[in-house]
N, C-alpha and C positions, 0 to 999 in steps of 0.2 A: 504494500500500500504506500501511497505517497502521502506524506504529511503536508498539510496546507501551509505550515511554517509561519502561522500567524498566532499572535497572542489571543487568549480567550477574553470575553467580555462578561462581566457579572450582570445580574439583573435585579432590580428592585421594583417590585410591583405593589403599588398602593391600591388595593381593591376597596370594595365597600364594606366588607365584613372582616377582612384580614389583610395583612401585609406579608409579602414573601421576599426573602433575600437569598440569592444563590450566587456563588462565585468560586473560582478555582483557588485552592490554597495549597501551599507546600508545608504549612504548619500542621502539627498534630491536632486532629479533631478529637477533643476529649470526650464528647458525648457522641457515641457511635450512631445515635438516632439522627444526627445531623450530617452524617457522612454518606456520600455516594461515590463509589469508585466505578469508573467505566473506561473502556478502551475504544478509541475511535481513530480510524485510519492508522492503526498500529501504534498509537500513542496512548499511554496511560494518563488518566486524569483523576485527581482527588478533588471532589466537589463538596463544599460546605453548603447546606441548604437549611432554611428554617422558615416555618410559617407561623406568624403571630396572629392567632385567632383573636378576634375582638379588637384588633388594632388597625382595622381598615378605616377609611375616612368616615363612613356613615356611623359605624359602631363607636368610634372615638367621640364623635359629636353627641351621640345619644348618652354615652357614659358621662360626658361632661355635663349635660343637662341634669342627669340624675345626681351627680356630685353637687352641682349648684343648688338643687332642691334640698339635698341633705344638709349642706353647710349653711344655707339660708333658712332652713327650717320651714319650708313652705311647699305645699302641693298646689298652690293656686297662682302664685306670682313670684317671679324671680327677676333679678337684674343679671344680665349676661355681659361680662367684661369683654368678650371676644366679638360681640356684634357691634356695629357702628353706633355711635351716639344717636339718639332719637329714633333708632330702629325699634319697631314693636311688632309682635306677632302673637297669635294665639294658636295653640295646638292641643290636641286631645292627649290626655295622660297615657292612653293606651299606645300611642305612637312612640312614647319614650320607653315604656316597660315591656313591650311585646318582643323581647329578644332574650336569648339565653345568656347574653353578655352582661346583663344587669340583674343583680339579685336584689329583690325588694323585700325588706323585712316586715313592713307594715302594710295592711291592706289599703287599697285605694279604689276610687271609683273611676274606672277606665273611661267613662264618657265625659268626665269633668274636663274643663279646659284649663290649660296652664298659660298664663299671661307671661310673655317674655319681653323685657325692655333692655335694649342694648345701651352700653355705656362707653364702649370704645376705649377701654383702659388696658393698654398693652401689657403693663407689668402684672396686673391682676390676672389677665388672660393667661400669660405665660406661667404664672404661679399655679393656677388651677389646672392647666393642662399637665404640668409637671407632676402633679399629684396622681395622675393616671398611670404613671410609670414608676416602678420600684427599682432603685439602684442600690438598695441596702444589703441584700444578701446575694452571695455568689459562692457556690461550692466548687467552682472550677478556678483555673488560674486567671481567667478573665471572663466577663459577661457583657452582653449588650444591655439588657434590662430584664427585670422580672426573673432573675436567676438563670437566664438562658445563656449557655456557652456560645461564644463567638470569637473566632480567631481574628487577627488584624485584617482589616479590609485592604486588599491590594488590587491593582489593575484598574482598568477602565470599566465603566458601567454604561449600560444603555437604558 
């Protein structure tokens, strides 16, 4: 077989429900669930891959709404620092909690409306989004977030 002689490219896919990252690595992959070995055109590849369920765009936004409801102590009305100032909207509670990515401890009335008012506060937005990711525990030599092993990212991405 002829080798194409080109470097590989990694991929980062931000979906609605999950985010995936895949790239070739020469480093040891400590969690074998993240390792895929393959041979293509006579060349061996060691691929790191991870899917982060509940970290896609739509699920992160819903998890953020649920977090804001919890921290502000309201099922009726919240201020949202990530939405522009003077933005307002009304959504059904069922649209927030109708997902396995959000655990709701107290009962709610799914047909009730949640009023959302934007404030456009970048620092508060960043602080709240950061709370959705855990960087505290890692049982490997290094982790991305939520205790998930990830080697150093190398190469180009598409």
